[in-house]
Short mmCIF file of the C-alpha atoms (twelve columns), coordinates in Angstrom:
data_MODEL
# 
_entry.id   MODEL 
# 
loop_
_atom_site.group_PDB 
_atom_site.id 
_atom_site.type_symbol 
_atom_site.label_atom_id 
_atom_site.label_alt_id 
_atom_site.label_comp_id 
_atom_site.label_asym_id 
_atom_site.label_seq_id 
_atom_site.Cartn_x 
_atom_site.Cartn_y 
_atom_site.Cartn_z 
_atom_site.pdbx_PDB_model_num 
ATOM 1   C CA . MET A 1   -11.590 54.652 137.388 1 
ATOM 2   C CA . ARG A 2   -10.441 55.730 133.960 1 
ATOM 3   C CA . LEU A 3   -7.919  58.383 133.066 1 
ATOM 4   C CA . GLN A 4   -6.860  59.983 129.828 1 
ATOM 5   C CA . VAL A 5   -3.486  61.648 129.452 1 
ATOM 6   C CA . LEU A 6   -4.244  65.066 127.947 1 
ATOM 7   C CA . GLY A 7   -0.627  66.174 127.663 1 
ATOM 8   C CA . THR A 8   2.864   65.262 128.798 1 
ATOM 9   C CA . ALA A 9   5.091   68.311 128.250 1 
ATOM 10  C CA . ALA A 10  6.594   70.782 130.686 1 
ATOM 11  C CA . GLY A 11  6.133   74.550 130.337 1 
ATOM 12  C CA . GLY A 12  6.363   75.687 126.718 1 
ATOM 13  C CA . GLY A 13  5.313   72.339 125.270 1 
ATOM 14  C CA . VAL A 14  7.194   70.366 122.641 1 
ATOM 15  C CA . PRO A 15  8.067   72.044 120.363 1 
ATOM 16  C CA . GLN A 16  8.449   75.308 122.233 1 
ATOM 17  C CA . TRP A 17  7.716   78.305 120.013 1 
ATOM 18  C CA . ASN A 18  11.071  80.048 120.523 1 
ATOM 19  C CA . CYS A 19  13.357  77.028 120.715 1 
ATOM 20  C CA . ALA A 20  15.365  75.103 118.125 1 
ATOM 21  C CA . CYS A 21  16.951  72.527 120.439 1 
ATOM 22  C CA . PRO A 22  17.142  68.917 119.174 1 
ATOM 23  C CA . GLY A 23  13.909  68.020 120.979 1 
ATOM 24  C CA . CYS A 24  11.950  70.892 119.437 1 
ATOM 25  C CA . ALA A 25  13.522  70.500 116.007 1 
ATOM 26  C CA . GLY A 26  12.695  66.802 116.090 1 
ATOM 27  C CA . ALA A 27  9.060   67.521 116.962 1 
ATOM 28  C CA . ARG A 28  8.774   70.000 114.084 1 
ATOM 29  C CA . ALA A 29  10.235  67.486 111.635 1 
ATOM 30  C CA . HIS A 30  8.127   64.648 113.059 1 
ATOM 31  C CA . PRO A 31  4.775   66.052 114.319 1 
ATOM 32  C CA . ALA A 32  3.961   62.789 116.081 1 
ATOM 33  C CA . ARG A 33  6.631   63.728 118.629 1 
ATOM 34  C CA . ALA A 34  4.805   66.922 119.634 1 
ATOM 35  C CA . ARG A 35  3.560   67.056 123.217 1 
ATOM 36  C CA . ARG A 36  0.936   69.294 124.796 1 
ATOM 37  C CA . HIS A 37  1.274   70.647 128.317 1 
ATOM 38  C CA . ALA A 38  0.976   68.027 131.048 1 
ATOM 39  C CA . SER A 39  -2.553  67.280 132.224 1 
ATOM 40  C CA . ILE A 40  -4.899  64.357 132.792 1 
ATOM 41  C CA . ALA A 41  -8.657  63.826 132.950 1 
ATOM 42  C CA . VAL A 42  -9.809  61.400 135.643 1 
ATOM 43  C CA . GLN A 43  -13.239 59.771 135.512 1 
ATOM 44  C CA . THR A 44  -14.544 58.340 138.785 1 
ATOM 45  C CA . ALA A 45  -17.997 57.280 139.914 1 
ATOM 46  C CA . GLU A 46  -18.571 60.818 141.239 1 
ATOM 47  C CA . ARG A 47  -17.258 63.136 138.507 1 
ATOM 48  C CA . VAL A 48  -14.724 63.911 135.826 1 
ATOM 49  C CA . VAL A 49  -11.774 65.955 137.068 1 
ATOM 50  C CA . VAL A 50  -9.302  67.767 134.830 1 
ATOM 51  C CA . VAL A 51  -5.980  68.093 136.605 1 
ATOM 52  C CA . ASN A 52  -4.404  71.461 135.798 1 
ATOM 53  C CA . ALA A 53  -5.711  74.029 133.339 1 
ATOM 54  C CA . THR A 54  -3.005  74.286 130.705 1 
ATOM 55  C CA . PRO A 55  -2.684  76.701 127.762 1 
ATOM 56  C CA . ASP A 56  -3.760  73.743 125.587 1 
ATOM 57  C CA . ILE A 57  -6.941  73.024 127.545 1 
ATOM 58  C CA . ALA A 58  -9.452  73.764 124.780 1 
ATOM 59  C CA . ALA A 59  -7.866  71.257 122.397 1 
ATOM 60  C CA . GLN A 60  -7.327  68.798 125.232 1 
ATOM 61  C CA . LEU A 61  -11.017 68.844 126.182 1 
ATOM 62  C CA . GLU A 62  -12.001 68.371 122.543 1 
ATOM 63  C CA . ASP A 63  -9.860  65.243 122.418 1 
ATOM 64  C CA . CYS A 64  -11.316 63.723 125.606 1 
ATOM 65  C CA . PRO A 65  -14.518 61.825 124.688 1 
ATOM 66  C CA . TRP A 66  -15.977 61.812 128.227 1 
ATOM 67  C CA . ILE A 67  -15.887 65.614 128.300 1 
ATOM 68  C CA . ALA A 68  -16.585 66.358 124.635 1 
ATOM 69  C CA . ALA A 69  -19.752 64.247 124.804 1 
ATOM 70  C CA . ASP A 70  -21.316 66.740 127.237 1 
ATOM 71  C CA . ARG A 71  -20.358 70.199 126.057 1 
ATOM 72  C CA . ALA A 72  -22.598 71.871 128.644 1 
ATOM 73  C CA . ALA A 73  -20.766 70.303 131.570 1 
ATOM 74  C CA . VAL A 74  -19.091 72.642 134.043 1 
ATOM 75  C CA . PRO A 75  -15.419 71.715 134.200 1 
ATOM 76  C CA . TYR A 76  -14.116 70.597 137.592 1 
ATOM 77  C CA . VAL A 77  -10.429 71.451 137.739 1 
ATOM 78  C CA . ALA A 78  -7.897  70.369 140.373 1 
ATOM 79  C CA . LEU A 79  -4.612  72.253 140.490 1 
ATOM 80  C CA . THR A 80  -1.338  70.694 141.583 1 
ATOM 81  C CA . ASP A 81  0.310   74.136 141.776 1 
ATOM 82  C CA . ALA A 82  0.034   77.733 140.599 1 
ATOM 83  C CA . GLU A 83  2.601   77.652 137.779 1 
ATOM 84  C CA . LEU A 84  1.512   79.452 134.608 1 
ATOM 85  C CA . ASP A 85  1.612   76.301 132.468 1 
ATOM 86  C CA . HIS A 86  -0.898  74.712 134.866 1 
ATOM 87  C CA . THR A 87  -3.254  77.676 135.363 1 
ATOM 88  C CA . LEU A 88  -3.410  79.866 132.231 1 
ATOM 89  C CA . GLY A 89  -6.122  77.611 130.849 1 
ATOM 90  C CA . LEU A 90  -8.555  78.865 133.504 1 
ATOM 91  C CA . LEU A 91  -8.919  82.032 131.435 1 
ATOM 92  C CA . ARG A 92  -9.671  79.912 128.374 1 
ATOM 93  C CA . LEU A 93  -12.651 78.401 130.237 1 
ATOM 94  C CA . ARG A 94  -14.457 81.722 130.715 1 
ATOM 95  C CA . GLU A 95  -17.418 80.539 128.583 1 
ATOM 96  C CA . ALA A 96  -18.343 77.955 131.227 1 
ATOM 97  C CA . GLY A 97  -20.483 80.334 133.306 1 
ATOM 98  C CA . GLU A 98  -18.778 79.190 136.495 1 
ATOM 99  C CA . LEU A 99  -15.778 77.054 137.347 1 
ATOM 100 C CA . HIS A 100 -15.232 74.605 140.169 1 
ATOM 101 C CA . VAL A 101 -11.551 74.687 141.080 1 
ATOM 102 C CA . ALA A 102 -9.852  72.684 143.826 1 
ATOM 103 C CA . ALA A 103 -6.570  74.090 145.114 1 
ATOM 104 C CA . THR A 104 -4.535  74.659 148.250 1 
ATOM 105 C CA . SER A 105 -4.803  77.985 150.077 1 
ATOM 106 C CA . ALA A 106 -1.373  79.044 148.784 1 
ATOM 107 C CA . VAL A 107 -2.414  78.438 145.172 1 
ATOM 108 C CA . ARG A 108 -5.699  80.266 145.730 1 
ATOM 109 C CA . ARG A 109 -3.863  83.325 147.024 1 
ATOM 110 C CA . ALA A 110 -1.547  83.355 144.032 1 
ATOM 111 C CA . LEU A 111 -4.482  83.170 141.610 1 
ATOM 112 C CA . ARG A 112 -6.439  86.121 143.001 1 
ATOM 113 C CA . PRO A 113 -5.666  88.240 139.904 1 
ATOM 114 C CA . VAL A 114 -6.980  85.455 137.667 1 
ATOM 115 C CA . GLU A 115 -10.069 85.165 139.858 1 
ATOM 116 C CA . GLU A 116 -10.713 88.901 139.487 1 
ATOM 117 C CA . ILE A 117 -10.371 88.738 135.704 1 
ATOM 118 C CA . LEU A 118 -12.739 85.769 135.470 1 
ATOM 119 C CA . ARG A 119 -15.400 87.089 137.853 1 
ATOM 120 C CA . PRO A 120 -17.478 88.908 135.176 1 
ATOM 121 C CA . TYR A 121 -17.386 85.810 132.950 1 
ATOM 122 C CA . ALA A 122 -17.082 82.622 135.001 1 
ATOM 123 C CA . PRO A 123 -16.780 83.037 138.776 1 
ATOM 124 C CA . ILE A 124 -14.528 80.493 140.442 1 
ATOM 125 C CA . ARG A 125 -16.200 78.282 143.041 1 
ATOM 126 C CA . TRP A 126 -13.242 77.184 145.138 1 
ATOM 127 C CA . ARG A 127 -13.155 73.665 146.504 1 
ATOM 128 C CA . PRO A 128 -10.767 72.016 148.972 1 
ATOM 129 C CA . LEU A 129 -8.083  69.861 147.392 1 
ATOM 130 C CA . PRO A 130 -8.788  66.276 148.487 1 
ATOM 131 C CA . GLU A 131 -6.062  63.744 149.175 1 
ATOM 132 C CA . ALA A 132 -3.151  66.043 148.371 1 
ATOM 133 C CA . VAL A 133 0.462   65.448 149.411 1 
ATOM 134 C CA . THR A 134 2.826   68.429 149.517 1 
ATOM 135 C CA . VAL A 135 5.903   67.684 147.401 1 
ATOM 136 C CA . SER A 136 7.517   71.125 147.218 1 
ATOM 137 C CA . ASP A 137 7.310   74.593 148.741 1 
ATOM 138 C CA . LYS A 138 8.644   76.214 145.556 1 
ATOM 139 C CA . ARG A 139 6.317   79.048 144.627 1 
ATOM 140 C CA . PRO A 140 5.970   80.475 141.101 1 
ATOM 141 C CA . ARG A 141 8.191   83.414 140.181 1 
ATOM 142 C CA . TYR A 142 5.221   85.786 140.067 1 
ATOM 143 C CA . ALA A 143 3.884   84.856 143.519 1 
ATOM 144 C CA . ASP A 144 4.767   86.375 146.874 1 
ATOM 145 C CA . GLY A 145 4.358   85.187 150.401 1 
ATOM 146 C CA . PRO A 146 5.455   82.215 152.508 1 
ATOM 147 C CA . GLY A 147 3.504   79.104 153.221 1 
ATOM 148 C CA . ARG A 148 3.268   75.438 152.434 1 
ATOM 149 C CA . GLY A 149 1.164   73.748 149.818 1 
ATOM 150 C CA . TRP A 150 2.655   75.358 146.737 1 
ATOM 151 C CA . VAL A 151 3.112   72.053 144.889 1 
ATOM 152 C CA . SER A 152 1.033   68.943 145.529 1 
ATOM 153 C CA . ALA A 153 0.768   65.368 144.377 1 
ATOM 154 C CA . LEU A 154 -2.859  64.292 143.976 1 
ATOM 155 C CA . ARG A 155 -4.282  60.941 145.012 1 
ATOM 156 C CA . PHE A 156 -7.485  59.614 143.428 1 
ATOM 157 C CA . THR A 157 -9.279  56.544 144.793 1 
ATOM 158 C CA . ASP A 158 -12.283 54.881 143.179 1 
ATOM 159 C CA . GLY A 159 -13.588 51.326 143.267 1 
ATOM 160 C CA . GLY A 160 -10.662 50.175 145.362 1 
ATOM 161 C CA . ARG A 161 -8.086  51.447 142.852 1 
ATOM 162 C CA . THR A 162 -5.706  54.337 143.426 1 
ATOM 163 C CA . LEU A 163 -3.885  56.789 141.165 1 
ATOM 164 C CA . VAL A 164 -1.101  59.175 142.234 1 
ATOM 165 C CA . TYR A 165 -0.372  62.098 139.913 1 
ATOM 166 C CA . ALA A 166 2.621   64.366 140.561 1 
ATOM 167 C CA . PRO A 167 3.723   66.222 137.405 1 
ATOM 168 C CA . ALA A 168 6.032   68.469 139.443 1 
ATOM 169 C CA . MET A 169 7.865   67.416 142.583 1 
ATOM 170 C CA . GLY A 170 10.929  68.706 144.372 1 
ATOM 171 C CA . ALA A 171 11.322  66.036 147.035 1 
ATOM 172 C CA . TRP A 172 10.569  62.372 147.630 1 
ATOM 173 C CA . THR A 173 8.876   62.716 150.997 1 
ATOM 174 C CA . PRO A 174 7.746   59.921 153.331 1 
ATOM 175 C CA . GLU A 175 4.139   60.981 152.620 1 
ATOM 176 C CA . LEU A 176 4.648   60.678 148.878 1 
ATOM 177 C CA . GLU A 177 6.373   57.340 149.269 1 
ATOM 178 C CA . ALA A 178 3.463   56.010 151.324 1 
ATOM 179 C CA . ALA A 179 0.971   57.221 148.702 1 
ATOM 180 C CA . CYS A 180 2.959   55.608 145.879 1 
ATOM 181 C CA . GLU A 181 3.401   52.320 147.721 1 
ATOM 182 C CA . SER A 182 -0.372  51.902 148.023 1 
ATOM 183 C CA . ALA A 183 -1.142  53.053 144.465 1 
ATOM 184 C CA . ASP A 184 -2.068  51.020 141.396 1 
ATOM 185 C CA . CYS A 185 -0.779  53.689 138.998 1 
ATOM 186 C CA . VAL A 186 1.792   56.448 139.541 1 
ATOM 187 C CA . ILE A 187 2.380   59.255 137.024 1 
ATOM 188 C CA . LEU A 188 5.396   61.261 138.087 1 
ATOM 189 C CA . ASP A 189 7.553   64.275 137.255 1 
ATOM 190 C CA . GLY A 190 9.895   63.473 134.352 1 
ATOM 191 C CA . THR A 191 10.857  67.066 133.524 1 
ATOM 192 C CA . PHE A 192 14.599  66.410 133.336 1 
ATOM 193 C CA . TRP A 193 16.602  63.230 132.847 1 
ATOM 194 C CA . ASP A 194 19.516  64.225 135.099 1 
ATOM 195 C CA . ASP A 195 20.276  66.972 137.585 1 
ATOM 196 C CA . GLU A 196 22.738  68.875 135.369 1 
ATOM 197 C CA . GLU A 197 20.482  68.944 132.293 1 
ATOM 198 C CA . PRO A 198 19.243  72.555 132.733 1 
ATOM 199 C CA . ARG A 199 22.782  73.905 133.127 1 
ATOM 200 C CA . ARG A 200 24.263  71.684 130.431 1 
ATOM 201 C CA . THR A 201 21.666  72.759 127.878 1 
ATOM 202 C CA . GLY A 202 21.887  76.408 128.858 1 
ATOM 203 C CA . ILE A 203 18.265  76.945 129.891 1 
ATOM 204 C CA . SER A 204 19.116  77.773 133.503 1 
ATOM 205 C CA . GLU A 205 21.979  78.339 135.896 1 
ATOM 206 C CA . LYS A 206 20.219  76.039 138.358 1 
ATOM 207 C CA . THR A 207 20.190  72.262 138.540 1 
ATOM 208 C CA . ALA A 208 16.960  70.323 138.042 1 
ATOM 209 C CA . THR A 209 16.572  69.872 141.797 1 
ATOM 210 C CA . GLN A 210 17.144  73.574 142.418 1 
ATOM 211 C CA . MET A 211 14.403  74.281 139.874 1 
ATOM 212 C CA . GLY A 212 11.997  72.121 141.894 1 
ATOM 213 C CA . HIS A 213 12.127  68.930 139.819 1 
ATOM 214 C CA . LEU A 214 13.684  65.669 140.920 1 
ATOM 215 C CA . PRO A 215 15.304  64.244 137.770 1 
ATOM 216 C CA . VAL A 216 14.400  60.858 136.358 1 
ATOM 217 C CA . GLU A 217 17.788  59.457 137.393 1 
ATOM 218 C CA . ALA A 218 16.923  60.242 141.027 1 
ATOM 219 C CA . THR A 219 13.496  58.567 141.024 1 
ATOM 220 C CA . MET A 220 13.543  55.712 138.518 1 
ATOM 221 C CA . ARG A 221 14.875  53.063 140.885 1 
ATOM 222 C CA . ARG A 222 12.397  54.093 143.560 1 
ATOM 223 C CA . LEU A 223 9.584   53.686 141.044 1 
ATOM 224 C CA . ALA A 224 10.962  50.356 139.872 1 
ATOM 225 C CA . GLY A 225 10.473  49.045 143.407 1 
ATOM 226 C CA . LEU A 226 6.766   49.828 143.464 1 
ATOM 227 C CA . ARG A 227 3.985   47.396 142.561 1 
ATOM 228 C CA . ALA A 228 2.177   50.137 140.637 1 
ATOM 229 C CA . ARG A 229 2.277   50.829 136.918 1 
ATOM 230 C CA . CYS A 230 4.626   53.833 136.765 1 
ATOM 231 C CA . LEU A 231 4.909   56.441 134.024 1 
ATOM 232 C CA . TYR A 232 6.803   59.700 133.568 1 
ATOM 233 C CA . THR A 233 5.182   62.929 132.384 1 
ATOM 234 C CA . HIS A 234 5.909   66.697 132.224 1 
ATOM 235 C CA . LEU A 235 8.916   66.243 129.913 1 
ATOM 236 C CA . ASN A 236 10.968  69.335 129.147 1 
ATOM 237 C CA . ASN A 237 12.005  69.907 125.541 1 
ATOM 238 C CA . THR A 238 15.635  69.292 126.592 1 
ATOM 239 C CA . ASN A 239 14.865  65.839 127.984 1 
ATOM 240 C CA . PRO A 240 16.239  63.092 125.709 1 
ATOM 241 C CA . LEU A 241 13.032  61.139 126.339 1 
ATOM 242 C CA . VAL A 242 11.186  63.412 123.870 1 
ATOM 243 C CA . ASP A 243 13.110  61.526 121.169 1 
ATOM 244 C CA . PRO A 244 11.570  58.046 120.784 1 
ATOM 245 C CA . GLY A 245 14.918  56.816 119.450 1 
ATOM 246 C CA . SER A 246 16.837  57.779 122.574 1 
ATOM 247 C CA . GLY A 247 18.529  54.961 124.451 1 
ATOM 248 C CA . ARG A 248 17.106  56.366 127.690 1 
ATOM 249 C CA . HIS A 249 13.805  54.668 126.815 1 
ATOM 250 C CA . LYS A 250 15.556  51.304 126.948 1 
ATOM 251 C CA . VAL A 251 16.905  52.153 130.403 1 
ATOM 252 C CA . LEU A 252 13.378  52.743 131.659 1 
ATOM 253 C CA . GLU A 253 11.963  49.689 129.909 1 
ATOM 254 C CA . GLU A 254 14.495  47.482 131.650 1 
ATOM 255 C CA . LEU A 255 13.226  48.850 134.969 1 
ATOM 256 C CA . GLY A 256 9.603   48.237 133.988 1 
ATOM 257 C CA . LEU A 257 8.852   51.960 133.668 1 
ATOM 258 C CA . GLU A 258 7.073   53.930 130.925 1 
ATOM 259 C CA . VAL A 259 6.875   57.387 129.430 1 
ATOM 260 C CA . ALA A 260 3.304   58.631 129.220 1 
ATOM 261 C CA . ALA A 261 2.020   59.564 125.754 1 
ATOM 262 C CA . ASP A 262 -0.485  62.251 124.843 1 
ATOM 263 C CA . GLY A 263 -3.926  60.711 124.405 1 
ATOM 264 C CA . MET A 264 -3.260  57.399 126.118 1 
ATOM 265 C CA . VAL A 265 -6.110  55.947 128.203 1 
ATOM 266 C CA . ILE A 266 -5.548  53.891 131.353 1 
ATOM 267 C CA . ASP A 267 -8.315  51.878 132.997 1 
ATOM 268 C CA . LEU A 268 -7.826  51.027 136.651 1 
# 
């Protein structure tokens, strides 16, 4: 199994178009710090799967050699949730003719308007979401209705190797812990460094946990205890980790943890 990190930023990307925080200003001054929206492409013996359809998906597919080599291929997309930064890219794929999209029933219901828009261009062929672990019941702001399965961690297994990908997670559940303990690589929600970051930086009146994201400080020691290679992704522009000179990187290094980088390739 091979995976390519297509992006590592939370909603809005880094830099975010309407933001002049230190993280965004630093990315404008140093373009190498820019991050596209969080996504990965996973190549197994069966198929190539793009996890989440971000607003950056066209450029992300161009930069992935396994996909760019076959421009006629029908994208197979697996969705971890129905948030806009993980689904807007479906509209960008309308030239495909048809789309194969794996999602939970809750995510499918939320995306009915998108499905209606796409139907004249590229009908969605819905697929069940294999090996998914529910990590939050937080639904997007635009969605109505109860139900579980709003946010999932995905587990990929191929050739005896296992990857767990959870770019957004609101709880460390026993099911997620079991999946991570048996994994060879774990790529996890690194949206915020600490719980007070959203309130301290003024982007929200809620804490990170209340926004549906366990902060890095709450998960890093759990990850350090795993045998897997562990990386953080889905970094918000307020997260000090978007600055390569931040001392927070040293904290993670000492625990044997990494921050995923756009474009990096991992062979398992």
